[in-house]
LOBA-431723 format. One record per residue (C-alpha): residue in one letter; residue number from 1; y, z negated, x. Coordinates in nm, 3 decimals. Layout:
! LOBA-431723
PT/r/k/y/z/x
PT/a/NUM/Y/Z/X
...
This chain:
! LOBA-431723
PT/r/k/y/z/x
PT/x/1/0.000/0.000/0.000
PT/x/2/0.239/-0.086/0.285
PT/x/3/0.159/0.245/0.458
PT/x/4/0.236/0.439/0.139
PT/x/5/0.565/0.250/0.105
PT/x/6/0.655/0.331/0.468
PT/x/7/0.575/0.701/0.418
PT/x/8/0.782/0.703/0.101
PT/x/9/1.078/0.545/0.279
PT/x/10/1.054/0.811/0.551
PT/x/11/1.105/1.093/0.300
PT/x/12/1.440/1.262/0.348
PT/x/13/1.597/1.320/0.003
PT/x/14/1.778/1.626/0.138
PT/x/15/1.482/1.786/0.317
PT/x/16/1.367/2.138/0.238
PT/x/17/1.012/2.011/0.190
PT/x/18/1.117/1.771/-0.085
PT/x/19/1.336/2.031/-0.256
PT/x/20/1.057/2.291/-0.261
PT/x/21/0.806/2.035/-0.385
PT/x/22/1.036/1.922/-0.667
PT/x/23/1.108/2.284/-0.761
PT/x/24/0.740/2.377/-0.777
PT/x/25/0.659/2.056/-0.967
PT/x/26/0.934/2.123/-1.220
PT/x/27/0.820/2.484/-1.265
PT/x/28/0.455/2.377/-1.305
PT/x/29/0.549/2.109/-1.555
PT/x/30/0.759/2.357/-1.755
PT/x/31/0.488/2.624/-1.762
PT/x/32/0.193/2.396/-1.831
PT/x/33/0.391/2.182/-2.075
PT/x/34/0.506/2.488/-2.268
PT/x/35/0.151/2.627/-2.269
PT/x/36/0.016/2.294/-2.398
PT/x/37/0.275/2.271/-2.674
PT/x/38/0.225/2.634/-2.779
PT/x/39/-0.156/2.597/-2.778
PT/x/40/-0.136/2.281/-2.988
PT/x/41/0.101/2.444/-3.236
PT/x/42/-0.116/2.757/-3.258
PT/x/43/-0.435/2.558/-3.314
PT/x/44/-0.260/2.356/-3.587
PT/x/45/-0.150/2.677/-3.757
PT/x/46/-0.502/2.820/-3.740
PT/x/47/-0.640/2.500/-3.893
PT/x/48/-0.384/2.509/-4.175
PT/x/49/-0.430/2.883/-4.237
PT/x/50/-0.808/2.856/-4.263
PT/x/51/-0.788/2.581/-4.525
PT/x/52/-0.497/2.753/-4.698
PT/x/53/-0.722/3.057/-4.744
PT/x/54/-0.990/2.839/-4.901
PT/x/55/-0.735/2.684/-5.136
PT/x/56/-0.608/3.028/-5.238
PT/x/57/-0.965/3.139/-5.318
PT/x/58/-1.012/2.831/-5.535
PT/x/59/-0.682/2.898/-5.716
PT/x/60/-0.788/3.259/-5.783
PT/x/61/-1.138/3.170/-5.903
PT/x/62/-1.047/2.879/-6.129
PT/x/63/-0.885/3.088/-6.412
PT/x/64/-1.194/3.309/-6.440
PT/x/65/-1.427/3.008/-6.449
PT/x/66/-1.210/2.845/-6.716
PT/x/67/-1.232/3.162/-6.934
PT/x/68/-1.611/3.174/-6.898
PT/x/69/-1.664/2.806/-6.982
PT/x/70/-1.410/2.817/-7.269
PT/x/71/-1.623/3.081/-7.447
PT/x/72/-1.923/2.843/-7.440
PT/x/73/-1.752/2.509/-7.515
PT/x/74/-1.423/2.355/-7.607
PT/x/75/-1.129/2.464/-7.383
PT/x/76/-1.066/2.109/-7.258
PT/x/77/-1.433/2.063/-7.172
PT/x/78/-1.451/2.407/-7.012
PT/x/79/-1.146/2.330/-6.796
PT/x/80/-1.299/2.002/-6.680
PT/x/81/-1.630/2.175/-6.613
PT/x/82/-1.464/2.449/-6.404
PT/x/83/-1.265/2.198/-6.197
PT/x/84/-1.571/1.980/-6.131
PT/x/85/-1.774/2.282/-6.019
PT/x/86/-1.511/2.380/-5.760
PT/x/87/-1.452/2.025/-5.639
PT/x/88/-1.656/1.834/-5.382
PT/x/89/-1.614/1.528/-5.163
PT/x/90/-1.359/1.710/-4.948
PT/x/91/-1.192/1.926/-5.212
PT/x/92/-0.989/1.757/-5.487
PT/x/93/-0.821/1.921/-5.788
PT/x/94/-0.600/1.811/-6.073
PT/x/95/-0.383/1.978/-6.335
PT/x/96/-0.039/1.858/-6.445
PT/x/97/0.131/1.953/-6.765
PT/x/98/0.495/2.073/-6.758
PT/x/99/0.601/1.719/-6.850
PT/x/100/0.423/1.583/-6.535
PT/x/101/0.119/1.435/-6.714
PT/x/102/-0.230/1.463/-6.570
PT/x/103/-0.424/1.694/-6.804
PT/x/104/-0.746/1.699/-6.608
PT/x/105/-0.870/1.599/-6.263
PT/x/106/-1.188/1.639/-6.062
PT/x/107/-1.437/1.357/-6.063
PT/x/108/-1.424/1.338/-5.683
PT/x/109/-1.067/1.211/-5.706
PT/x/110/-1.208/0.879/-5.827
PT/x/111/-1.385/0.836/-5.495
PT/x/112/-1.054/0.779/-5.318
PT/x/113/-0.868/0.450/-5.314
PT/x/114/-0.589/0.398/-5.566
PT/x/115/-0.323/0.384/-5.293
PT/x/116/-0.441/0.716/-5.146
PT/x/117/-0.440/0.881/-5.489
PT/x/118/-0.092/0.740/-5.561
PT/x/119/0.048/0.879/-5.236
PT/x/120/-0.113/1.219/-5.299
PT/x/121/0.035/1.223/-5.646
PT/x/122/0.377/1.133/-5.506
PT/x/123/0.362/1.434/-5.274
PT/x/124/0.336/1.664/-5.575
PT/x/125/0.685/1.559/-5.686
PT/x/126/0.843/1.756/-5.401
PT/x/127/0.823/2.118/-5.296
PT/x/128/0.469/2.184/-5.178
PT/x/129/0.382/2.417/-4.896
PT/x/130/0.044/2.414/-4.723
PT/x/131/0.068/2.174/-4.430
PT/x/132/-0.104/1.865/-4.295
PT/x/133/-0.017/1.531/-4.459
PT/x/134/-0.131/1.196/-4.328
PT/x/135/-0.221/0.946/-4.599
PT/x/136/-0.372/0.605/-4.512
PT/x/137/-0.532/0.716/-4.184
PT/x/138/-0.668/1.030/-4.351
PT/x/139/-0.542/1.387/-4.326
PT/x/140/-0.509/1.631/-4.618
PT/x/141/-0.385/1.982/-4.687
PT/x/142/-0.212/2.004/-5.025
PT/x/143/-0.116/2.319/-5.211
PT/x/144/0.009/2.377/-5.564
PT/x/145/0.061/2.665/-5.805
PT/x/146/0.075/2.759/-6.174
PT/x/147/-0.252/2.797/-6.370
PT/x/148/-0.257/3.069/-6.638
PT/x/149/-0.555/3.151/-6.857
PT/x/150/-0.542/3.462/-7.081
PT/x/151/-0.165/3.478/-7.031
PT/x/152/-0.115/3.119/-7.137
PT/x/153/0.041/2.867/-6.893
PT/x/154/-0.178/2.558/-6.886
PT/x/155/0.020/2.364/-6.622
PT/x/156/0.051/2.328/-6.246
PT/x/157/-0.270/2.317/-6.044
PT/x/158/-0.291/2.110/-5.726
PT/x/159/-0.568/2.159/-5.472
PT/x/160/-0.624/1.910/-5.189
PT/x/161/-0.867/1.942/-4.901
PT/x/162/-0.963/1.648/-4.682
PT/x/163/-0.943/1.761/-4.317
PT/x/164/-0.968/1.419/-4.153
PT/x/165/-1.264/1.520/-3.939
PT/x/166/-1.105/1.847/-3.821
PT/x/167/-0.767/1.681/-3.759
PT/x/168/-0.930/1.399/-3.561
PT/x/169/-1.106/1.654/-3.345
PT/x/170/-0.780/1.846/-3.309
PT/x/171/-0.588/1.535/-3.199
PT/x/172/-0.862/1.451/-2.947
PT/x/173/-0.850/1.808/-2.818
PT/x/174/-0.470/1.796/-2.785
PT/x/175/-0.498/1.465/-2.601
PT/x/176/-0.757/1.610/-2.363
PT/x/177/-0.543/1.917/-2.314
PT/x/178/-0.240/1.699/-2.234
PT/x/179/-0.439/1.492/-1.985
PT/x/180/-0.571/1.812/-1.825
PT/x/181/-0.218/1.951/-1.803
PT/x/182/-0.084/1.632/-1.641
PT/x/183/-0.376/1.631/-1.398
PT/x/184/-0.316/1.997/-1.318
PT/x/185/0.054/1.925/-1.255
PT/x/186/-0.032/1.632/-1.026
PT/x/187/-0.287/1.841/-0.835
PT/x/188/-0.039/2.128/-0.802
PT/x/189/0.229/1.889/-0.671
PT/x/190/-0.007/1.743/-0.409
PT/x/191/-0.138/2.086/-0.311
PT/x/192/0.214/2.229/-0.298
PT/x/193/0.342/1.939/-0.087
PT/x/194/0.054/1.981/0.158
PT/x/195/0.096/2.358/0.172
PT/x/196/0.474/2.330/0.217
PT/x/197/0.426/2.074/0.493
PT/x/198/0.187/2.309/0.672
PT/x/199/0.422/2.602/0.619
PT/x/200/0.721/2.409/0.760
PT/x/201/0.526/2.283/1.062
PT/x/202/0.645/2.574/1.285
PT/x/203/1.007/2.486/1.202
PT/x/204/0.939/2.123/1.291
PT/x/205/0.780/2.229/1.620
PT/x/206/1.078/2.453/1.691
PT/x/207/1.314/2.163/1.623
PT/x/208/1.119/1.932/1.856
PT/x/209/1.112/2.196/2.131
PT/x/210/1.487/2.253/2.098
PT/x/211/1.561/1.878/2.098
PT/x/212/1.369/1.837/2.426
PT/x/213/1.588/2.091/2.609
PT/x/214/1.848/1.937/2.837
PT/x/215/2.151/2.096/3.000
PT/x/216/1.952/2.145/3.322
PT/x/217/1.675/2.330/3.137
PT/x/218/1.894/2.582/2.953
PT/x/219/1.824/2.864/3.197
PT/x/220/1.445/2.820/3.186
PT/x/221/1.411/2.737/2.816
PT/x/222/1.186/2.975/2.624
PT/x/223/1.097/2.908/2.263
PT/x/224/0.776/3.068/2.141
PT/x/225/0.535/2.967/1.868
PT/x/226/0.181/3.096/1.820
PT/x/227/0.061/3.179/1.468
PT/x/228/0.408/3.124/1.325
PT/x/229/0.554/3.334/1.040
PT/x/230/0.761/3.635/1.142
PT/x/231/1.082/3.471/1.021
PT/x/232/1.021/3.166/1.241
PT/x/233/0.942/3.386/1.541
PT/x/234/1.267/3.573/1.487
PT/x/235/1.453/3.241/1.468
PT/x/236/1.286/3.126/1.792
PT/x/237/1.389/3.451/1.966
PT/x/238/1.745/3.413/1.839
PT/x/239/1.759/3.052/1.963
PT/x/240/1.620/3.160/2.301
PT/x/241/1.896/3.420/2.331
PT/x/242/2.152/3.158/2.230
PT/x/243/2.021/2.914/2.491
PT/x/244/2.040/3.186/2.753
PT/x/245/2.403/3.256/2.666
PT/x/246/2.478/2.884/2.670
PT/x/247/2.315/2.855/3.012
PT/x/248/2.531/3.135/3.147
PT/x/249/2.843/2.981/2.995
PT/x/250/2.751/2.636/3.130
PT/x/251/2.689/2.776/3.475
PT/x/252/3.020/2.963/3.471
PT/x/253/3.200/2.646/3.364
PT/x/254/3.039/2.439/3.638
PT/x/255/3.117/2.707/3.893
PT/x/256/3.475/2.724/3.772
PT/x/257/3.520/2.346/3.796
PT/x/258/3.364/2.344/4.140
PT/x/259/3.581/2.630/4.266
PT/x/260/3.901/2.491/4.119
PT/x/261/3.831/2.141/4.254
PT/x/262/3.752/2.278/4.598
PT/x/263/4.050/2.514/4.612
PT/x/264/4.304/2.260/4.486
PT/x/265/4.186/1.965/4.692
PT/x/266/4.286/2.113/5.030
PT/x/267/4.649/2.204/4.945
PT/x/268/4.696/1.876/4.762
PT/x/269/4.564/1.687/5.063
PT/x/270/4.817/1.868/5.280
PT/x/271/5.096/1.790/5.035
PT/x/272/4.992/1.425/5.025
PT/x/273/4.989/1.414/5.405
PT/x/274/5.340/1.556/5.428
PT/x/275/5.465/1.309/5.167
PT/x/276/5.316/1.017/5.359
PT/x/277/5.468/1.149/5.680
PT/x/278/5.813/1.170/5.521
PT/x/279/5.777/0.820/5.376
PT/x/280/5.691/0.680/5.719
PT/x/281/6.025/0.818/5.843
PT/x/282/6.233/0.689/5.555
PT/x/283/6.538/0.578/5.748
PT/x/284/6.746/0.871/5.623
PT/x/285/6.623/0.843/5.259
PT/x/286/6.813/0.690/4.975
PT/x/287/6.643/0.444/4.741
PT/x/288/6.610/0.708/4.470
PT/x/289/6.461/0.961/4.712
PT/x/290/6.213/0.705/4.843
PT/x/291/6.099/0.610/4.490
PT/x/292/6.059/0.977/4.398
PT/x/293/5.851/1.049/4.711
PT/x/294/5.635/0.740/4.652
PT/x/295/5.571/0.852/4.294
PT/x/296/5.484/1.205/4.411
PT/x/297/5.252/1.067/4.679
PT/x/298/5.082/0.839/4.425
PT/x/299/5.031/1.124/4.179
PT/x/300/4.900/1.350/4.455
PT/x/301/4.655/1.082/4.566
PT/x/302/4.538/1.031/4.208
PT/x/303/4.492/1.406/4.159
PT/x/304/4.295/1.430/4.485
PT/x/305/4.061/1.154/4.364
PT/x/306/4.022/1.333/4.031
PT/x/307/3.939/1.662/4.203
PT/x/308/3.691/1.484/4.429
PT/x/309/3.521/1.331/4.126
PT/x/310/3.508/1.669/3.953
PT/x/311/3.367/1.825/4.268
PT/x/312/3.099/1.556/4.294
PT/x/313/3.002/1.607/3.929
PT/x/314/2.992/1.984/3.970
PT/x/315/2.769/1.948/4.276
PT/x/316/2.541/1.709/4.090
PT/x/317/2.515/1.949/3.795
PT/x/318/2.434/2.237/4.028
PT/x/319/2.184/2.034/4.229
PT/x/320/2.393/2.050/4.547
PT/x/321/2.478/1.680/4.564
PT/x/322/2.257/1.578/4.855
PT/x/323/2.189/1.207/4.888
PT/x/324/2.058/1.049/5.206
PT/x/325/1.812/0.797/5.068
PT/x/326/1.719/0.529/5.319
PT/x/327/1.625/0.161/5.318
PT/x/328/1.913/-0.083/5.352
PT/x/329/1.966/-0.455/5.314
PT/x/330/2.149/-0.481/4.985
PT/x/331/2.306/-0.820/5.062
PT/x/332/2.489/-0.685/5.369
PT/x/333/2.604/-0.371/5.189
PT/x/334/2.749/-0.573/4.901
PT/x/335/2.928/-0.811/5.142
PT/x/336/3.095/-0.511/5.306
PT/x/337/3.200/-0.373/4.967
PT/x/338/3.346/-0.710/4.865
PT/x/339/3.555/-0.726/5.183
PT/x/340/3.689/-0.377/5.115
PT/x/341/3.764/-0.460/4.749
PT/x/342/3.948/-0.781/4.832
PT/x/343/4.188/-0.591/5.058
PT/x/344/4.340/-0.395/4.769
PT/x/345/4.303/-0.653/4.488
PT/x/346/4.433/-1.004/4.457
PT/x/347/4.111/-1.127/4.303
PT/x/348/3.844/-1.373/4.396
PT/x/349/3.522/-1.167/4.427
PT/x/350/3.210/-1.377/4.482
PT/x/351/2.848/-1.292/4.547
PT/x/352/2.559/-1.481/4.392
PT/x/353/2.211/-1.414/4.530
PT/x/354/1.886/-1.608/4.523
PT/x/355/1.694/-1.378/4.756
PT/x/356/1.762/-1.266/5.111
PT/x/357/1.710/-1.005/5.224
PT/x/358/1.683/-0.764/4.933
PT/x/359/1.593/-0.420/5.062
PT/x/360/1.692/-0.121/4.856
PT/x/361/1.638/0.255/4.880
PT/x/362/1.973/0.423/4.832
PT/x/363/2.247/0.639/4.981
PT/x/364/2.467/0.394/5.172
PT/x/365/2.804/0.559/5.113
PT/x/366/2.733/0.659/4.753
PT/x/367/2.618/0.309/4.661
PT/x/368/2.941/0.171/4.812
PT/x/369/3.133/0.422/4.598
PT/x/370/2.945/0.306/4.286
PT/x/371/3.012/-0.062/4.349
PT/x/372/3.380/-0.001/4.433
PT/x/373/3.419/0.189/4.107
PT/x/374/3.266/-0.094/3.904
PT/x/375/3.470/-0.361/4.084
PT/x/376/3.784/-0.152/4.029
PT/x/377/3.700/-0.136/3.657
PT/x/378/3.647/-0.513/3.646
PT/x/379/3.986/-0.569/3.809
PT/x/380/4.171/-0.325/3.581
PT/x/381/4.024/-0.456/3.257
PT/x/382/4.056/-0.830/3.308
PT/x/383/4.344/-1.077/3.332
PT/x/384/4.512/-1.124/3.669
PT/x/385/4.357/-1.413/3.856
PT/x/386/4.022/-1.406/3.674
PT/x/387/3.725/-1.388/3.914
PT/x/388/3.477/-1.104/3.956
PT/x/389/3.114/-1.196/4.022
PT/x/390/2.839/-0.983/4.179
PT/x/391/2.483/-1.105/4.116
PT/x/392/2.194/-0.982/4.327
PT/x/393/1.824/-1.039/4.264
PT/x/394/1.492/-0.864/4.275
PT/x/395/1.278/-0.799/3.968
PT/x/396/0.929/-0.660/4.038
PT/x/397/0.988/-0.333/4.225
PT/x/398/1.358/-0.312/4.133
PT/x/399/1.669/-0.438/4.306
PT/x/400/1.919/-0.551/4.042
PT/x/401/2.297/-0.560/4.091
PT/x/402/2.523/-0.704/3.820
PT/x/403/2.902/-0.674/3.824
PT/x/404/3.044/-0.941/3.590
PT/x/405/3.399/-1.003/3.475
PT/x/406/3.570/-1.219/3.217
PT/x/407/3.796/-0.951/3.081
PT/x/408/3.888/-0.777/2.761
PT/x/409/3.535/-0.661/2.682
PT/x/410/3.420/-0.330/2.536
PT/x/411/3.385/-0.272/2.159
PT/x/412/3.025/-0.219/2.053
PT/x/413/3.088/0.130/1.914
PT/x/414/3.214/0.243/2.258
PT/x/415/2.939/0.093/2.475
PT/x/416/2.702/0.386/2.426
PT/x/417/2.969/0.643/2.520
PT/x/418/3.161/0.498/2.812
PT/x/419/2.942/0.687/3.062
PT/x/420/3.046/1.022/2.911
PT/x/421/3.287/1.237/3.106
PT/x/422/3.656/1.189/3.026
PT/x/423/3.570/0.926/2.763
PT/x/424/3.817/0.640/2.751
PT/x/425/3.800/0.334/2.527
PT/x/426/4.179/0.307/2.503
PT/x/427/4.347/0.648/2.501
PT/x/428/4.689/0.486/2.518
PT/x/429/4.635/0.367/2.876
PT/x/430/4.792/0.570/3.155
PT/x/431/4.585/0.694/3.443
PT/x/432/4.752/0.434/3.656
PT/x/433/4.572/0.159/3.470
PT/x/434/4.296/0.324/3.278
PT/x/435/4.188/0.613/3.500
PT/x/436/4.092/0.954/3.371
PT/x/437/3.751/0.869/3.228
PT/x/438/3.538/1.000/3.517
PT/x/439/3.466/0.680/3.710
PT/x/440/3.172/0.557/3.503
PT/x/441/3.038/0.910/3.469
PT/x/442/3.034/0.932/3.851
PT/x/443/2.861/0.593/3.863
PT/x/444/2.589/0.707/3.624
PT/x/445/2.539/1.039/3.805
PT/x/446/2.510/0.877/4.149
PT/x/447/2.283/0.592/4.035
PT/x/448/2.046/0.830/3.857
PT/x/449/2.054/1.054/4.164
PT/x/450/1.921/0.753/4.357
PT/x/451/1.643/0.718/4.095
PT/x/452/1.802/0.416/3.936
PT/x/453/1.965/0.329/3.606
PT/x/454/2.289/0.170/3.490
PT/x/455/2.368/-0.011/3.165
PT/x/456/2.641/-0.225/3.015
PT/x/457/2.659/-0.538/2.803
PT/x/458/2.982/-0.678/2.670
PT/x/459/3.133/-0.923/2.426
PT/x/460/3.474/-0.824/2.302
PT/x/461/3.748/-1.047/2.440
PT/x/462/3.512/-1.252/2.660
PT/x/463/3.305/-1.074/2.923
PT/x/464/3.146/-0.749/3.048
PT/x/465/2.838/-0.701/3.268
PT/x/466/2.736/-0.372/3.433
PT/x/467/2.375/-0.377/3.551
PT/x/468/2.236/-0.140/3.816
PT/x/469/1.863/-0.108/3.881
PT/x/470/1.756/0.064/4.205
PT/x/471/1.416/0.110/4.370
PT/x/472/1.349/-0.186/4.599
């Protein structure tokens, strides 16, 4: 029962499978329901028509029998005799005078209960057309017409036939037909759902294959399905062509970023060098000129760092970012990074480690770059004077580095996206305080290039912890 409930909860109300199944179910119910209703109505009409024919034969024969018996006995006795001869346990007759008095009735009418007779008599007060009437759990067909003998109107003749047995069989047959129709609809729904699921399986496989393609696999991605319908094969070919065009566009974009970063970095470095040279000889500069040159030098330095980051990312995307992976003592590397970080920040940066030495397989310079980026983030996004803590420990075959701060924190909805390129939590920050959104992307790229992983945990307004796992 729990498994059925889980499968039911997994059903997508907007899926093509569900829509097709509902459509086929509705069509099946409409067709089979209409067929059942029409069959029931037709069978009822056949039943009524067959008994109506018998009643008409009785109505035609009765005047002739009355004439024959009237020649041999009194007219009243002859009429009674003729009615009794045509009546039986299932056929009842009676004759009413124009003033609604019973002139004569068949003897079989006395076999019925008084309440049944009373209800049958009450039906004769309205317009009579041959149809099925239910009276006290019994079913009758009632028909009426004028009785004339030798041109003389004797009264109105009523003929009733008891069809309880036939009607009971008819109701049972209709019930069985309804059950069969419902069963057929249920079977068709199950069969249709199974068939639709099988038919949509190639599309599901195509979706899974497409979802597994990463940016690095675009050029080699080929979508092909065996035994798939022609339409799905055409879709797979179209998607393959689209992926090929995306791969070309992605490669052109990466090449463009790489070329632009490389071409702009050299002239900007020269410009920055000249600016620094002029600032070192600032004796002939006014205060305004010095501030302008310092601003230009700062912007040039920031742009150079941005271009270097873009160049590193472009190289990583192209597979040209070569890392020199060697074994190092992590404790010593982190101590060196802390000394460097303390020179440009007025913060207390402490190291907490329970194990010495912790050996790690990494690129020495790139790991320093990663840690400096994370420490720089911790300094930028925390109050002045609050400490920054680096925790080191070993867990199984992993060396774990945690950079902790007691800063502003990161909102939960941003924590899964802060490693994306150019993504910034607070767009209102200038690049002087908030960077350009590439620092954490560089961190993620370099750590994964060293076969490690990086993650973040944060509580808004209280603390943030970046955790790096590297092969020990």
